[in-house]
C-alpha positions, 0 to 999 in steps of 0.5 A: 306688013303686020304693023300696017295691018294692026294700024288699019284694024285700029282705024277701022274699028275706031271709025266703026265705033264712032259711027255707031255712037253717033247714030245711037245718039243722033238726037243729041245733035241739033237738027234744023227744021227743013223739008226732007229732014233726016233726024231720028230722035229729034229734040224739038221739045218746047220749040216755037216753029209756027209755019215750019216746012217739015214736009217728008221729014223723018223724026222717028222717036223724036221728042216734040213735047210742047212744040208749036208747029201751028200752021206747019207743013208736015205732009208725009212726015214720019213721026213713028213712036214720037212724043208730041204731048201738049204740042200745038198743031192747029191748022197744020197740014199733016196729010199722009203723016205717019204717027204710028204709036206716037203719043199726042196726049193733050195736043191741039189739032184744031183745024189740022188736015190729017187726011190719010194720016197713019194713026194706028196705036197712037195715043190721042187722049185729050186732044182737041180735034175741033174742025180737024179732017181725018178723012181716010186716016188709019186709026186702028188701035188709036186711043181717043179718051176724052178727045174733043170732036167738034165739026171733026171729019172722021175717016169715013167722011162723017162729021162728028160734033159729039162734044162741042164746047158751048158757052153759057152766057147767063149765070144760074142761081148765082153760078159763075158762067163757064166757057168752053166746057163740053156738053154733058148729055144724059141718056134717058133712063130705061122704062121699068115694066 
């Protein structure tokens, strides 16, 4: 009886160790993009997946750096603490997406629907939010350093066009025309008494 107990203990211990190893390194395995995907630590960096359906996908702490998910369905997806730097999400439906603590530095979110998105503490530095909809989004603690707001619907429903790029059509004093540069507005200087 003791021999069988020892064998059984080794099998159980070995199985538990294998399961722990697999779950700890789940991101090492290839995940296929599909609705309701369960793939924490997903590795989609650099992948081209325009129009993909990732509705309600769970990709917590995934690496989606430089991914192309333009016009993708990401409704109710969970990308908590994910890396999305430089990704293309233009025209994507990101309604009710969870992006708490995610890093979207330099991402293209032009035309994206981020209605009711959870963006608390997300890094949105240098993102393009031209024509994006943030109606009802949670943005507490989110960082929008040098983000482009142009015809952007803010969480309160107000349209923000504070730094729309403009095209300069004529060269001035021999300068080369510059396209799509943000307008820099100087504030009037205070009058001295």
